[in-house]
Biopython code that builds the backbone (N, CA, C, O; Angstrom):
import numpy as np
from Bio.PDB.StructureBuilder import StructureBuilder

atoms = [
    (1, "MET", "N", (-73.888, -48.644, -80.193)),
    (1, "MET", "CA", (-73.520, -49.577, -79.155)),
    (1, "MET", "C", (-74.756, -50.302, -78.697)),
    (1, "MET", "O", (-75.715, -49.702, -78.210)),
    (2, "GLU", "N", (-74.712, -51.588, -78.861)),
    (2, "GLU", "CA", (-75.880, -52.376, -78.538)),
    (2, "GLU", "C", (-75.561, -53.216, -77.301)),
    (2, "GLU", "O", (-74.568, -53.943, -77.289)),
    (3, "SER", "N", (-76.370, -53.124, -76.290)),
    (3, "SER", "CA", (-76.116, -53.874, -75.053)),
    (3, "SER", "C", (-77.217, -54.894, -74.855)),
    (3, "SER", "O", (-78.348, -54.732, -75.314)),
    (4, "GLN", "N", (-76.848, -55.933, -74.167)),
    (4, "GLN", "CA", (-77.841, -56.947, -73.844)),
    (4, "GLN", "C", (-78.586, -56.486, -72.617)),
    (4, "GLN", "O", (-77.983, -56.191, -71.585)),
    (5, "GLN", "N", (-79.863, -56.425, -72.727)),
    (5, "GLN", "CA", (-80.662, -55.961, -71.608)),
    (5, "GLN", "C", (-81.360, -57.171, -71.000)),
    (5, "GLN", "O", (-82.128, -57.874, -71.656)),
    (6, "THR", "N", (-81.062, -57.385, -69.722)),
    (6, "THR", "CA", (-81.642, -58.545, -69.063)),
    (6, "THR", "C", (-82.778, -58.157, -68.138)),
    (6, "THR", "O", (-83.515, -59.017, -67.657)),
    (7, "SER", "N", (-82.922, -56.871, -67.890)),
    (7, "SER", "CA", (-83.972, -56.436, -66.980)),
    (7, "SER", "C", (-85.227, -56.083, -67.781)),
    (7, "SER", "O", (-85.154, -55.703, -68.949)),
    (8, "THR", "N", (-86.345, -56.215, -67.140)),
    (8, "THR", "CA", (-87.604, -55.863, -67.804)),
    (8, "THR", "C", (-88.039, -54.453, -67.468)),
    (8, "THR", "O", (-89.055, -53.976, -67.975)),
    (9, "CYS", "N", (-87.269, -53.775, -66.606)),
    (9, "CYS", "CA", (-87.600, -52.412, -66.201)),
    (9, "CYS", "C", (-87.018, -51.433, -67.210)),
    (9, "CYS", "O", (-85.801, -51.416, -67.394)),
    (10, "PRO", "N", (-87.832, -50.619, -67.871)),
    (10, "PRO", "CA", (-87.306, -49.688, -68.876)),
    (10, "PRO", "C", (-86.426, -48.600, -68.280)),
    (10, "PRO", "O", (-85.472, -48.155, -68.918)),
    (11, "GLN", "N", (-86.739, -48.165, -67.053)),
    (11, "GLN", "CA", (-85.910, -47.132, -66.434)),
    (11, "GLN", "C", (-84.489, -47.656, -66.174)),
    (11, "GLN", "O", (-83.504, -46.952, -66.393)),
    (12, "PHE", "N", (-84.411, -48.882, -65.713)),
    (12, "PHE", "CA", (-83.101, -49.462, -65.433)),
    (12, "PHE", "C", (-82.308, -49.608, -66.730)),
    (12, "PHE", "O", (-81.116, -49.303, -66.767)),
    (13, "ASN", "N", (-82.964, -50.072, -67.793)),
    (13, "ASN", "CA", (-82.295, -50.228, -69.078)),
    (13, "ASN", "C", (-81.823, -48.887, -69.632)),
    (13, "ASN", "O", (-80.737, -48.805, -70.207)),
    (14, "SER", "N", (-82.607, -47.861, -69.469)),
    (14, "SER", "CA", (-82.177, -46.557, -69.965)),
    (14, "SER", "C", (-81.018, -46.017, -69.101)),
    (14, "SER", "O", (-80.125, -45.343, -69.614)),
    (15, "PHE", "N", (-81.037, -46.314, -67.799)),
    (15, "PHE", "CA", (-79.939, -45.897, -66.932)),
    (15, "PHE", "C", (-78.636, -46.600, -67.338)),
    (15, "PHE", "O", (-77.580, -45.968, -67.386)),
    (16, "ILE", "N", (-78.709, -47.902, -67.630)),
    (16, "ILE", "CA", (-77.536, -48.647, -68.074)),
    (16, "ILE", "C", (-77.029, -48.084, -69.402)),
    (16, "ILE", "O", (-75.823, -47.931, -69.593)),
    (17, "ASP", "N", (-77.934, -47.781, -70.303)),
    (17, "ASP", "CA", (-77.524, -47.188, -71.578)),
    (17, "ASP", "C", (-76.854, -45.837, -71.360)),
    (17, "ASP", "O", (-75.874, -45.503, -72.027)),
    (18, "TYR", "N", (-77.385, -45.076, -70.435)),
    (18, "TYR", "CA", (-76.790, -43.775, -70.125)),
    (18, "TYR", "C", (-75.365, -43.955, -69.575)),
    (18, "TYR", "O", (-74.453, -43.234, -69.977)),
    (19, "LEU", "N", (-75.174, -44.911, -68.659)),
    (19, "LEU", "CA", (-73.841, -45.166, -68.109)),
    (19, "LEU", "C", (-72.868, -45.591, -69.199)),
    (19, "LEU", "O", (-71.717, -45.155, -69.211)),
    (20, "HIS", "N", (-73.329, -46.445, -70.118)),
    (20, "HIS", "CA", (-72.470, -46.873, -71.217)),
    (20, "HIS", "C", (-72.094, -45.700, -72.122)),
    (20, "HIS", "O", (-70.973, -45.635, -72.626)),
    (21, "SER", "N", (-73.013, -44.797, -72.322)),
    (21, "SER", "CA", (-72.719, -43.674, -73.213)),
    (21, "SER", "C", (-71.763, -42.679, -72.546)),
    (21, "SER", "O", (-70.987, -42.018, -73.236)),
    (22, "GLN", "N", (-71.808, -42.566, -71.217)),
    (22, "GLN", "CA", (-70.939, -41.643, -70.499)),
    (22, "GLN", "C", (-69.557, -42.226, -70.212)),
    (22, "GLN", "O", (-68.629, -41.488, -69.880)),
    (23, "SER", "N", (-69.421, -43.506, -70.333)),
    (23, "SER", "CA", (-68.168, -44.155, -69.992)),
    (23, "SER", "C", (-67.114, -43.865, -71.053)),
    (23, "SER", "O", (-67.378, -43.928, -72.254)),
    (24, "SER", "N", (-65.908, -43.544, -70.573)),
    (24, "SER", "CA", (-64.814, -43.314, -71.513)),
    (24, "SER", "C", (-64.057, -44.611, -71.801)),
    (24, "SER", "O", (-63.164, -44.637, -72.648)),
    (25, "LEU", "N", (-64.410, -45.676, -71.104)),
    (25, "LEU", "CA", (-63.739, -46.951, -71.319)),
    (25, "LEU", "C", (-64.293, -47.628, -72.554)),
    (25, "LEU", "O", (-65.495, -47.608, -72.818)),
    (26, "LYS", "N", (-63.404, -48.215, -73.285)),
    (26, "LYS", "CA", (-63.835, -48.950, -74.471)),
    (26, "LYS", "C", (-63.869, -50.421, -74.106)),
    (26, "LYS", "O", (-63.067, -50.879, -73.292)),
    (27, "PRO", "N", (-64.763, -51.143, -74.683)),
    (27, "PRO", "CA", (-64.798, -52.567, -74.367)),
    (27, "PRO", "C", (-63.519, -53.255, -74.836)),
    (27, "PRO", "O", (-62.987, -52.953, -75.904)),
    (28, "VAL", "N", (-63.045, -54.177, -74.020)),
    (28, "VAL", "CA", (-61.810, -54.890, -74.325)),
    (28, "VAL", "C", (-62.161, -56.160, -75.078)),
    (28, "VAL", "O", (-63.021, -56.937, -74.662)),
    (29, "SER", "N", (-61.485, -56.347, -76.179)),
    (29, "SER", "CA", (-61.736, -57.567, -76.931)),
    (29, "SER", "C", (-60.972, -58.710, -76.270)),
    (29, "SER", "O", (-59.983, -58.478, -75.574)),
    (30, "MET", "N", (-61.410, -59.895, -76.477)),
    (30, "MET", "CA", (-60.796, -61.061, -75.873)),
    (30, "MET", "C", (-59.646, -61.596, -76.737)),
    (30, "MET", "O", (-59.041, -62.616, -76.407)),
    (31, "GLU", "N", (-59.359, -60.924, -77.811)),
    (31, "GLU", "CA", (-58.274, -61.361, -78.660)),
    (31, "GLU", "C", (-56.937, -60.925, -78.061)),
    (31, "GLU", "O", (-56.901, -60.062, -77.184)),
    (32, "PHE", "N", (-55.833, -61.521, -78.536)),
    (32, "PHE", "CA", (-54.507, -61.204, -78.026)),
    (32, "PHE", "C", (-54.122, -59.795, -78.451)),
    (32, "PHE", "O", (-54.195, -59.438, -79.627)),
    (33, "ASN", "N", (-53.713, -59.008, -77.471)),
    (33, "ASN", "CA", (-53.278, -57.653, -77.748)),
    (33, "ASN", "C", (-51.853, -57.520, -77.198)),
    (33, "ASN", "O", (-51.675, -57.610, -75.983)),
    (34, "PRO", "N", (-50.837, -57.310, -78.034)),
    (34, "PRO", "CA", (-49.459, -57.254, -77.542)),
    (34, "PRO", "C", (-49.179, -56.052, -76.650)),
    (34, "PRO", "O", (-48.186, -56.053, -75.923)),
    (35, "LYS", "N", (-50.020, -55.037, -76.683)),
    (35, "LYS", "CA", (-49.807, -53.872, -75.833)),
    (35, "LYS", "C", (-50.188, -54.153, -74.383)),
    (35, "LYS", "O", (-49.673, -53.507, -73.470)),
    (36, "LEU", "N", (-51.067, -55.093, -74.170)),
    (36, "LEU", "CA", (-51.475, -55.417, -72.804)),
    (36, "LEU", "C", (-50.473, -56.385, -72.184)),
    (36, "LEU", "O", (-49.948, -57.259, -72.874)),
    (37, "PRO", "N", (-50.198, -56.232, -70.860)),
    (37, "PRO", "CA", (-49.269, -57.178, -70.224)),
    (37, "PRO", "C", (-49.903, -58.561, -70.129)),
    (37, "PRO", "O", (-51.113, -58.704, -69.954)),
    (38, "SER", "N", (-49.057, -59.561, -70.249)),
    (38, "SER", "CA", (-49.585, -60.921, -70.167)),
    (38, "SER", "C", (-49.777, -61.293, -68.701)),
    (38, "SER", "O", (-49.184, -60.677, -67.815)),
    (39, "ASN", "N", (-50.581, -62.273, -68.458)),
    (39, "ASN", "CA", (-50.866, -62.702, -67.101)),
    (39, "ASN", "C", (-49.788, -63.623, -66.552)),
    (39, "ASN", "O", (-49.746, -63.859, -65.344)),
    (40, "SER", "N", (-48.937, -64.136, -67.382)),
    (40, "SER", "CA", (-47.902, -65.043, -66.898)),
    (40, "SER", "C", (-46.742, -64.246, -66.324)),
    (40, "SER", "O", (-46.479, -63.118, -66.739)),
    (41, "LEU", "N", (-46.047, -64.856, -65.354)),
    (41, "LEU", "CA", (-44.925, -64.197, -64.696)),
    (41, "LEU", "C", (-43.679, -64.283, -65.569)),
    (41, "LEU", "O", (-43.429, -65.295, -66.224)),
    (42, "SER", "N", (-42.907, -63.210, -65.564)),
    (42, "SER", "CA", (-41.617, -63.270, -66.246)),
    (42, "SER", "C", (-40.648, -64.035, -65.350)),
    (42, "SER", "O", (-40.977, -64.390, -64.218)),
    (43, "PHE", "N", (-39.452, -64.283, -65.873)),
    (43, "PHE", "CA", (-38.462, -65.033, -65.106)),
    (43, "PHE", "C", (-38.110, -64.301, -63.817)),
    (43, "PHE", "O", (-38.030, -64.924, -62.759)),
    (44, "TRP", "N", (-37.896, -62.972, -63.889)),
    (44, "TRP", "CA", (-37.498, -62.212, -62.701)),
    (44, "TRP", "C", (-38.641, -62.097, -61.704)),
    (44, "TRP", "O", (-38.413, -62.101, -60.495)),
    (45, "ASP", "N", (-39.876, -61.994, -62.205)),
    (45, "ASP", "CA", (-41.026, -61.993, -61.287)),
    (45, "ASP", "C", (-41.119, -63.327, -60.565)),
    (45, "ASP", "O", (-41.377, -63.385, -59.363)),
    (46, "PHE", "N", (-40.905, -64.389, -61.312)),
    (46, "PHE", "CA", (-40.953, -65.722, -60.712)),
    (46, "PHE", "C", (-39.889, -65.858, -59.627)),
    (46, "PHE", "O", (-40.172, -66.329, -58.525)),
    (47, "ILE", "N", (-38.655, -65.440, -59.946)),
    (47, "ILE", "CA", (-37.563, -65.506, -58.973)),
    (47, "ILE", "C", (-37.889, -64.641, -57.757)),
    (47, "ILE", "O", (-37.648, -65.039, -56.618)),
    (48, "HIS", "N", (-38.435, -63.464, -58.010)),
    (48, "HIS", "CA", (-38.765, -62.555, -56.913)),
    (48, "HIS", "C", (-39.826, -63.145, -55.984)),
    (48, "HIS", "O", (-39.645, -63.166, -54.766)),
    (49, "TYR", "N", (-40.927, -63.621, -56.555)),
    (49, "TYR", "CA", (-42.045, -64.103, -55.740)),
    (49, "TYR", "C", (-41.768, -65.439, -55.068)),
    (49, "TYR", "O", (-42.174, -65.653, -53.925)),
    (50, "PHE", "N", (-41.088, -66.331, -55.757)),
    (50, "PHE", "CA", (-40.952, -67.687, -55.234)),
    (50, "PHE", "C", (-39.589, -67.994, -54.626)),
    (50, "PHE", "O", (-39.398, -69.076, -54.070)),
    (51, "PHE", "N", (-38.635, -67.065, -54.717)),
    (51, "PHE", "CA", (-37.325, -67.304, -54.107)),
    (51, "PHE", "C", (-36.949, -66.198, -53.121)),
    (51, "PHE", "O", (-36.731, -66.455, -51.938)),
    (52, "PHE", "N", (-36.874, -64.951, -53.630)),
    (52, "PHE", "CA", (-36.395, -63.867, -52.780)),
    (52, "PHE", "C", (-37.362, -63.518, -51.655)),
    (52, "PHE", "O", (-36.933, -63.326, -50.517)),
    (53, "ARG", "N", (-38.644, -63.434, -51.946)),
    (53, "ARG", "CA", (-39.597, -63.077, -50.895)),
    (53, "ARG", "C", (-39.603, -64.088, -49.748)),
    (53, "ARG", "O", (-39.520, -63.668, -48.594)),
    (54, "PRO", "N", (-39.698, -65.404, -50.003)),
    (54, "PRO", "CA", (-39.630, -66.341, -48.872)),
    (54, "PRO", "C", (-38.285, -66.319, -48.169)),
    (54, "PRO", "O", (-38.212, -66.480, -46.951)),
    (55, "LEU", "N", (-37.208, -66.118, -48.943)),
    (55, "LEU", "CA", (-35.887, -66.054, -48.326)),
    (55, "LEU", "C", (-35.783, -64.844, -47.399)),
    (55, "LEU", "O", (-35.299, -64.972, -46.274)),
    (56, "PHE", "N", (-36.224, -63.685, -47.849)),
    (56, "PHE", "CA", (-36.195, -62.488, -47.012)),
    (56, "PHE", "C", (-37.127, -62.639, -45.807)),
    (56, "PHE", "O", (-36.802, -62.171, -44.716)),
    (57, "ALA", "N", (-38.258, -63.275, -45.990)),
    (57, "ALA", "CA", (-39.180, -63.489, -44.870)),
    (57, "ALA", "C", (-38.538, -64.386, -43.816)),
    (57, "ALA", "O", (-38.649, -64.115, -42.620)),
    (58, "ALA", "N", (-37.874, -65.443, -44.249)),
    (58, "ALA", "CA", (-37.212, -66.337, -43.296)),
    (58, "ALA", "C", (-36.088, -65.606, -42.573)),
    (58, "ALA", "O", (-35.937, -65.753, -41.360)),
    (59, "PHE", "N", (-35.291, -64.813, -43.308)),
    (59, "PHE", "CA", (-34.229, -64.034, -42.656)),
    (59, "PHE", "C", (-34.799, -63.033, -41.667)),
    (59, "PHE", "O", (-34.230, -62.830, -40.595)),
    (60, "PHE", "N", (-35.903, -62.412, -42.009)),
    (60, "PHE", "CA", (-36.530, -61.447, -41.105)),
    (60, "PHE", "C", (-36.985, -62.125, -39.817)),
    (60, "PHE", "O", (-36.760, -61.597, -38.728)),
    (61, "VAL", "N", (-37.618, -63.279, -39.929)),
    (61, "VAL", "CA", (-38.078, -64.012, -38.743)),
    (61, "VAL", "C", (-36.881, -64.452, -37.898)),
    (61, "VAL", "O", (-36.916, -64.325, -36.674)),
    (62, "LEU", "N", (-35.830, -64.963, -38.528)),
    (62, "LEU", "CA", (-34.636, -65.368, -37.781)),
    (62, "LEU", "C", (-33.967, -64.172, -37.117)),
    (62, "LEU", "O", (-33.464, -64.285, -36.000)),
    (63, "PHE", "N", (-33.957, -63.027, -37.793)),
    (63, "PHE", "CA", (-33.388, -61.828, -37.197)),
    (63, "PHE", "C", (-34.169, -61.405, -35.958)),
    (63, "PHE", "O", (-33.568, -61.055, -34.942)),
    (64, "ILE", "N", (-35.491, -61.432, -36.027)),
    (64, "ILE", "CA", (-36.320, -61.054, -34.876)),
    (64, "ILE", "C", (-36.087, -62.032, -33.729)),
    (64, "ILE", "O", (-35.956, -61.612, -32.580)),
    (65, "LEU", "N", (-36.032, -63.337, -34.026)),
    (65, "LEU", "CA", (-35.781, -64.324, -32.975)),
    (65, "LEU", "C", (-34.405, -64.127, -32.341)),
    (65, "LEU", "O", (-34.269, -64.217, -31.120)),
    (66, "ALA", "N", (-33.389, -63.862, -33.153)),
    (66, "ALA", "CA", (-32.047, -63.635, -32.614)),
    (66, "ALA", "C", (-32.005, -62.370, -31.769)),
    (66, "ALA", "O", (-31.347, -62.343, -30.729)),
    (67, "LEU", "N", (-32.694, -61.329, -32.198)),
    (67, "LEU", "CA", (-32.724, -60.092, -31.432)),
    (67, "LEU", "C", (-33.401, -60.297, -30.084)),
    (67, "LEU", "O", (-32.909, -59.817, -29.063)),
    (68, "VAL", "N", (-34.511, -60.998, -30.073)),
    (68, "VAL", "CA", (-35.219, -61.287, -28.808)),
    (68, "VAL", "C", (-34.348, -62.146, -27.905)),
    (68, "VAL", "O", (-34.280, -61.900, -26.701)),
    (69, "TRP", "N", (-33.679, -63.156, -28.468)),
    (69, "TRP", "CA", (-32.798, -64.002, -27.664)),
    (69, "TRP", "C", (-31.652, -63.192, -27.076)),
    (69, "TRP", "O", (-31.314, -63.371, -25.906)),
    (70, "TRP", "N", (-31.047, -62.304, -27.861)),
    (70, "TRP", "CA", (-29.930, -61.495, -27.384)),
    (70, "TRP", "C", (-30.377, -60.571, -26.248)),
    (70, "TRP", "O", (-29.672, -60.427, -25.250)),
    (71, "ILE", "N", (-31.543, -59.950, -26.400)),
    (71, "ILE", "CA", (-32.048, -59.064, -25.346)),
    (71, "ILE", "C", (-32.344, -59.864, -24.083)),
    (71, "ILE", "O", (-32.010, -59.430, -22.981)),
    (72, "ALA", "N", (-32.969, -61.031, -24.239)),
    (72, "ALA", "CA", (-33.255, -61.868, -23.069)),
    (72, "ALA", "C", (-31.961, -62.348, -22.426)),
    (72, "ALA", "O", (-31.874, -62.422, -21.201)),
    (73, "TRP", "N", (-30.966, -62.671, -23.224)),
    (73, "TRP", "CA", (-29.682, -63.139, -22.691)),
    (73, "TRP", "C", (-29.008, -62.038, -21.882)),
    (73, "TRP", "O", (-28.542, -62.271, -20.767)),
    (74, "LYS", "N", (-28.960, -60.831, -22.456)),
    (74, "LYS", "CA", (-28.279, -59.729, -21.785)),
    (74, "LYS", "C", (-29.013, -59.290, -20.517)),
    (74, "LYS", "O", (-28.378, -58.830, -19.568)),
    (75, "THR", "N", (-30.329, -59.425, -20.488)),
    (75, "THR", "CA", (-31.071, -58.903, -19.348)),
    (75, "THR", "C", (-31.355, -59.942, -18.280)),
    (75, "THR", "O", (-31.255, -59.634, -17.092)),
    (76, "VAL", "N", (-31.707, -61.167, -18.663)),
    (76, "VAL", "CA", (-32.184, -62.135, -17.678)),
    (76, "VAL", "C", (-31.373, -63.420, -17.649)),
    (76, "VAL", "O", (-30.928, -63.850, -16.585)),
    (77, "LEU", "N", (-31.180, -64.028, -18.796)),
    (77, "LEU", "CA", (-30.693, -65.403, -18.831)),
    (77, "LEU", "C", (-29.273, -65.558, -18.311)),
    (77, "LEU", "O", (-28.928, -66.615, -17.784)),
    (78, "VAL", "N", (-28.454, -64.546, -18.446)),
    (78, "VAL", "CA", (-27.071, -64.671, -18.018)),
    (78, "VAL", "C", (-26.983, -64.780, -16.493)),
    (78, "VAL", "O", (-25.963, -65.224, -15.965)),
    (79, "HIS", "N", (-28.018, -64.390, -15.797)),
    (79, "HIS", "CA", (-28.015, -64.428, -14.333)),
    (79, "HIS", "C", (-28.628, -65.698, -13.764)),
    (79, "HIS", "O", (-28.587, -65.904, -12.551)),
    (80, "VAL", "N", (-29.190, -66.547, -14.600)),
    (80, "VAL", "CA", (-29.830, -67.772, -14.125)),
    (80, "VAL", "C", (-28.756, -68.841, -13.931)),
    (80, "VAL", "O", (-28.018, -69.142, -14.869)),
    (81, "PRO", "N", (-28.654, -69.427, -12.722)),
    (81, "PRO", "CA", (-27.585, -70.402, -12.469)),
    (81, "PRO", "C", (-27.640, -71.625, -13.381)),
    (81, "PRO", "O", (-26.597, -72.123, -13.806)),
    (82, "LEU", "N", (-28.831, -72.110, -13.684)),
    (82, "LEU", "CA", (-28.944, -73.280, -14.564)),
    (82, "LEU", "C", (-28.370, -72.971, -15.947)),
    (82, "LEU", "O", (-27.651, -73.792, -16.515)),
    (83, "VAL", "N", (-28.682, -71.801, -16.486)),
    (83, "VAL", "CA", (-28.166, -71.412, -17.801)),
    (83, "VAL", "C", (-26.652, -71.232, -17.724)),
    (83, "VAL", "O", (-25.937, -71.604, -18.655)),
    (84, "GLN", "N", (-26.164, -70.673, -16.638)),
    (84, "GLN", "CA", (-24.717, -70.525, -16.470)),
    (84, "GLN", "C", (-24.033, -71.886, -16.470)),
    (84, "GLN", "O", (-22.959, -72.049, -17.049)),
    (85, "GLU", "N", (-24.655, -72.852, -15.826)),
    (85, "GLU", "CA", (-24.060, -74.193, -15.761)),
    (85, "GLU", "C", (-24.084, -74.864, -17.134)),
    (85, "GLU", "O", (-23.111, -75.509, -17.525)),
    (86, "ILE", "N", (-25.183, -74.717, -17.861)),
    (86, "ILE", "CA", (-25.315, -75.367, -19.172)),
    (86, "ILE", "C", (-24.294, -74.802, -20.156)),
    (86, "ILE", "O", (-23.650, -75.558, -20.883)),
    (87, "PHE", "N", (-24.142, -73.488, -20.183)),
    (87, "PHE", "CA", (-23.262, -72.858, -21.163)),
    (87, "PHE", "C", (-21.835, -72.706, -20.662)),
    (87, "PHE", "O", (-21.005, -72.119, -21.356)),
    (88, "GLY", "N", (-21.532, -73.212, -19.494)),
    (88, "GLY", "CA", (-20.162, -73.183, -18.989)),
    (88, "GLY", "C", (-19.658, -71.791, -18.699)),
    (88, "GLY", "O", (-18.483, -71.492, -18.912)),
    (89, "LEU", "N", (-20.533, -70.943, -18.217)),
    (89, "LEU", "CA", (-20.102, -69.602, -17.858)),
    (89, "LEU", "C", (-19.369, -69.649, -16.529)),
    (89, "LEU", "O", (-19.101, -70.723, -15.991)),
    (90, "ARG", "N", (-19.051, -68.491, -16.014)),
    (90, "ARG", "CA", (-18.229, -68.426, -14.816)),
    (90, "ARG", "C", (-18.783, -69.304, -13.702)),
    (90, "ARG", "O", (-19.988, -69.345, -13.452)),
    (91, "LYS", "N", (-17.898, -69.980, -13.067)),
    (91, "LYS", "CA", (-18.273, -70.833, -11.940)),
    (91, "LYS", "C", (-18.345, -69.947, -10.709)),
    (91, "LYS", "O", (-17.616, -68.962, -10.590)),
    (92, "LYS", "N", (-19.217, -70.304, -9.816)),
    (92, "LYS", "CA", (-19.304, -69.560, -8.577)),
    (92, "LYS", "C", (-18.064, -69.873, -7.739)),
    (92, "LYS", "O", (-17.720, -71.040, -7.549)),
    (93, "PRO", "N", (-17.408, -68.856, -7.249)),
    (93, "PRO", "CA", (-16.247, -69.127, -6.404)),
    (93, "PRO", "C", (-16.710, -69.776, -5.093)),
    (93, "PRO", "O", (-17.780, -69.448, -4.580)),
    (94, "PRO", "N", (-15.908, -70.687, -4.558)),
    (94, "PRO", "CA", (-16.335, -71.313, -3.303)),
    (94, "PRO", "C", (-16.434, -70.263, -2.205)),
    (94, "PRO", "O", (-15.608, -69.356, -2.107)),
    (95, "LYS", "N", (-17.452, -70.408, -1.397)),
    (95, "LYS", "CA", (-17.658, -69.441, -0.329)),
    (95, "LYS", "C", (-16.568, -69.610, 0.726)),
    (95, "LYS", "O", (-16.230, -70.732, 1.105)),
    (96, "PRO", "N", (-16.027, -68.504, 1.192)),
    (96, "PRO", "CA", (-15.051, -68.633, 2.265)),
    (96, "PRO", "C", (-15.764, -69.103, 3.536)),
    (96, "PRO", "O", (-16.962, -68.870, 3.694)),
    (97, "PRO", "N", (-15.036, -69.761, 4.440)),
    (97, "PRO", "CA", (-15.704, -70.226, 5.654)),
    (97, "PRO", "C", (-16.253, -69.045, 6.440)),
    (97, "PRO", "O", (-15.680, -67.956, 6.464)),
    (98, "ARG", "N", (-17.361, -69.300, 7.068)),
    (98, "ARG", "CA", (-17.996, -68.239, 7.835)),
    (98, "ARG", "C", (-17.070, -67.800, 8.955)),
    (98, "ARG", "O", (-16.375, -68.622, 9.552)),
    (99, "PRO", "N", (-17.059, -66.541, 9.232)),
    (99, "PRO", "CA", (-16.211, -66.108, 10.339)),
    (99, "PRO", "C", (-16.715, -66.708, 11.644)),
    (99, "PRO", "O", (-17.918, -66.861, 11.860)),
    (100, "GLN", "N", (-15.764, -67.044, 12.504)),
    (100, "GLN", "CA", (-16.166, -67.661, 13.768)),
    (100, "GLN", "C", (-16.892, -66.638, 14.623)),
    (100, "GLN", "O", (-16.612, -65.440, 14.596)),
    (101, "ARG", "N", (-17.823, -67.160, 15.369)),
    (101, "ARG", "CA", (-18.636, -66.292, 16.200)),
    (101, "ARG", "C", (-17.855, -65.855, 17.440)),
    (101, "ARG", "O", (-16.805, -66.410, 17.763)),
    (102, "ARG", "N", (-18.385, -64.872, 18.107)),
    (102, "ARG", "CA", (-17.718, -64.357, 19.305)),
    (102, "ARG", "C", (-17.604, -65.410, 20.394)),
    (102, "ARG", "O", (-16.567, -65.494, 21.052)),
    (103, "PHE", "N", (-18.642, -66.216, 20.604)),
    (103, "PHE", "CA", (-18.604, -67.234, 21.655)),
    (103, "PHE", "C", (-17.532, -68.273, 21.363)),
    (103, "PHE", "O", (-16.820, -68.724, 22.259)),
    (104, "THR", "N", (-17.431, -68.652, 20.054)),
    (104, "THR", "CA", (-16.425, -69.635, 19.691)),
    (104, "THR", "C", (-15.034, -69.073, 19.934)),
    (104, "THR", "O", (-14.161, -69.781, 20.437)),
    (105, "GLN", "N", (-14.819, -67.835, 19.591)),
    (105, "GLN", "CA", (-13.519, -67.218, 19.828)),
    (105, "GLN", "C", (-13.223, -67.136, 21.330)),
    (105, "GLN", "O", (-12.081, -67.337, 21.743)),
    (106, "TYR", "N", (-14.219, -66.851, 22.134)),
    (106, "TYR", "CA", (-14.032, -66.747, 23.575)),
    (106, "TYR", "C", (-13.615, -68.091, 24.155)),
    (106, "TYR", "O", (-12.662, -68.179, 24.930)),
    (107, "TYR", "N", (-14.348, -69.148, 23.766)),
    (107, "TYR", "CA", (-14.038, -70.465, 24.328)),
    (107, "TYR", "C", (-12.699, -70.982, 23.808)),
    (107, "TYR", "O", (-11.971, -71.658, 24.534)),
    (108, "ASN", "N", (-12.371, -70.664, 22.550)),
    (108, "ASN", "CA", (-11.065, -71.062, 22.020)),
    (108, "ASN", "C", (-9.936, -70.357, 22.778)),
    (108, "ASN", "O", (-8.899, -70.957, 23.061)),
    (109, "SER", "N", (-10.149, -69.091, 23.101)),
    (109, "SER", "CA", (-9.113, -68.390, 23.867)),
    (109, "SER", "C", (-8.993, -68.955, 25.270)),
    (109, "SER", "O", (-7.893, -68.972, 25.823)),
    (110, "LEU", "N", (-10.093, -69.422, 25.872)),
    (110, "LEU", "CA", (-10.035, -70.041, 27.190)),
    (110, "LEU", "C", (-9.274, -71.365, 27.120)),
    (110, "LEU", "O", (-8.475, -71.672, 28.004)),
    (111, "ASN", "N", (-9.525, -72.150, 26.063)),
    (111, "ASN", "CA", (-8.826, -73.423, 25.891)),
    (111, "ASN", "C", (-7.350, -73.191, 25.675)),
    (111, "ASN", "O", (-6.521, -73.941, 26.191)),
    (112, "ALA", "N", (-7.006, -72.161, 24.916)),
    (112, "ALA", "CA", (-5.603, -71.881, 24.643)),
    (112, "ALA", "C", (-4.877, -71.433, 25.909)),
    (112, "ALA", "O", (-3.679, -71.675, 26.056)),
    (113, "ALA", "N", (-5.588, -70.789, 26.813)),
    (113, "ALA", "CA", (-4.961, -70.303, 28.049)),
    (113, "ALA", "C", (-4.885, -71.404, 29.107)),
    (113, "ALA", "O", (-4.228, -71.232, 30.134)),
    (114, "GLY", "N", (-5.548, -72.523, 28.863)),
    (114, "GLY", "CA", (-5.530, -73.636, 29.798)),
    (114, "GLY", "C", (-6.598, -73.569, 30.873)),
    (114, "GLY", "O", (-6.560, -74.346, 31.827)),
    (115, "LYS", "N", (-7.535, -72.671, 30.740)),
    (115, "LYS", "CA", (-8.608, -72.571, 31.725)),
    (115, "LYS", "C", (-9.679, -73.585, 31.372)),
    (115, "LYS", "O", (-9.885, -73.880, 30.195)),
    (116, "PRO", "N", (-10.365, -74.122, 32.369)),
    (116, "PRO", "CA", (-11.430, -75.092, 32.068)),
    (116, "PRO", "C", (-12.626, -74.379, 31.424)),
    (116, "PRO", "O", (-12.955, -73.244, 31.769)),
    (117, "VAL", "N", (-13.259, -75.074, 30.486)),
    (117, "VAL", "CA", (-14.426, -74.550, 29.784)),
    (117, "VAL", "C", (-15.644, -74.843, 30.652)),
    (117, "VAL", "O", (-15.812, -75.986, 31.078)),
    (118, "PRO", "N", (-16.502, -73.863, 30.934)),
    (118, "PRO", "CA", (-17.698, -74.133, 31.728)),
    (118, "PRO", "C", (-18.604, -75.112, 31.013)),
    (118, "PRO", "O", (-18.682, -75.099, 29.784)),
    (119, "PRO", "N", (-19.298, -75.969, 31.770)),
    (119, "PRO", "CA", (-20.165, -76.961, 31.126)),
    (119, "PRO", "C", (-21.362, -76.267, 30.456)),
    (119, "PRO", "O", (-21.875, -75.252, 30.927)),
    (120, "GLN", "N", (-21.780, -76.873, 29.324)),
    (120, "GLN", "CA", (-22.926, -76.323, 28.590)),
    (120, "GLN", "C", (-24.205, -76.930, 29.148)),
    (120, "GLN", "O", (-24.251, -78.119, 29.464)),
    (121, "SER", "N", (-25.215, -76.130, 29.264)),
    (121, "SER", "CA", (-26.466, -76.625, 29.814)),
    (121, "SER", "C", (-27.460, -76.965, 28.754)),
    (121, "SER", "O", (-28.570, -77.398, 29.065)),
]
sb = StructureBuilder()
sb.init_structure("model")
sb.init_model(0)
sb.init_chain("A")
sb.init_seg("    ")
for serial, (resi, resn, name, xyz) in enumerate(atoms, 1):
    if name == "N":
        sb.init_residue(resn, " ", resi, " ")
    sb.init_atom(name, np.array(xyz, "f"), 0.0, 1.0, " ", f" {name:<3s}", serial, name[0])
structure = sb.get_structure()
């Protein structure tokens, strides 16, 4: 086994020779070897890398966004009046009139009895 030695240091060259002699790897020729896999993608690899992976990635991102939206909707957004109005959710029932105060009831009962109402100061 003859190696090209580019260093001028004899110790380094002998160390490289020692590593080459201990290595169980054989040098690979640059010629075509049918036992080695080719570098080009097969049809299914191509479909996998350029179609399925981006498709699954997009579905995963959409799933995460939908999950976050659903959690936000169930916890917060359904209670916001603006969101309720936009999505046509339940309308707020009209508030019943406030109950009349005690003074108003007193003066109304005086008017109903025909007694004069004292002047307000």
